[in-house]
N, C-alpha and C positions, 0 to 999 in steps of 0.2 A: 318910457326911457330904454334907453340903450342897456342889453345887458352888461355886465360887466366885463367880462371875458372879449366881447366888441367892443369896449373903452378901453381896456389895456393896452389892446395889441397895437394900434396907431404909437402909444405912447413908448411902448419898448421900440418900436421902429424906428420913430423918429430918435430916440436916445442913439441907439445904437449907428445908426447915418450919420449923427453928430460927432461921435468919435470914428469913422470910416474904416466902421467896421462892416465885414462880410458874418450873413448868418452863421457860414460855418466855422470862421474866427469866434465867435459870440457862444458857439455852441460848445466848441472844444474846451475855449478856458468854462465851461461852465456843466463840463463832463453830460453834454446832453446831445440829443444828436439835431442835426440842422434842420430835420421836418419838424423836431418838436416846437423850433424856434419859428418854424416857416405858419408853423398852427396857432402860434400864442399871437403871434402879428398880424394875423389875419382872423383874429377872434375864431377862431373855429374850436381854439381848448384855452385854460387859461391854468398858468404854473401856480405851483401849489406857493404857499409862502416860502416857505425855506427855497424854492426854485426861484421865486422872485427876487428873495434879498439875495443868492447867489446871481441872480442876472445881471442889479443893479449894482452891486460890487464889482463886477467886471465891469460895467461903464460907469464905473467911477461918479456914480449917481446916487439919490437916495430917492425915498417918496415922495417928496417935497419938490424936486426935478420932474418925476412920472407927470404929476399934480399940475404942474405948470406946462407940458408936452399937451396935457388930455385939455385944460383950459387953450390952446394955442397960442400961449404967452413960451418961446423959448428958453430952455432951463438957461439959467446965469450958472457961470463957476461957481462951486459950494465950495471948494477946497484953498485952501492956502497957496497961493504963489510958489513954486517949485516945486512941490509936493509929489509932481506927477512927472513923470518921464515919456517924451513923447518919440515917440520912433517911428518915421515912415507915416505920419499923420493920427497914430495907435497910442492913445494914454493909458499908459501902463502906472498904477498904483503902487505904493510902494510894498505889499502885500503882492501884487503878481510879478512883481519884478524883482523879487525876495525869491517864491517860488521858481520861474523861470530860470535863475539862478540856482538853483539848489536843482533843479532838472537836470542843467548842463552839465554841474559838478557830478551829480549821481551817473549821467551815462559817460562823461571821461572817465570815471574810478571804473566801473564796469568795462569797457573797452579797453582797456590798461590790464585789467586783469580775466579778460578774453584773450587778450596775445601776450600775457602773460609776462609783459613788459613792466615795470613800475617809472612813476615818472622819473625825469632826469631832477639830478637835485640843485639844487644852486650851488653854485659855484662859490667854493671855499672864499674868505675875504681876505685881500691881498693882506703882505704881512705891513706893518708899519717898519722901515729900518731908519734905525739914525743918521744922518747926514754929518760924516765929522769936518769939522772945521780946519782951514788950513790956514 
């Protein structure tokens, strides 16, 4: 029987490739190195339970999806339709979309603080002026 780390690797790789994600993208989203992802996929190392959980979360998959990959049966979509956002072939779950939006907002605020500029205020709403009937 193959070692567990040797069995997990191909499943992780297959799930990653189904999401059209590179090792670098997966590593960045999981806060890991690309080398670590490569070692997991080649069966040279095994992720901790927490790390495996992060990987599966980023891949919008669960243990049953991973098991199907290991059994040679492609993982079926397990999420309700419309729950994930597909951007350039990369599927993002609600948590990932929220995380990215928060990061973008934080960068915007930091940049405005560094430059000393404040974000533009919204324009005042136009006053409603009654029209006299002639």
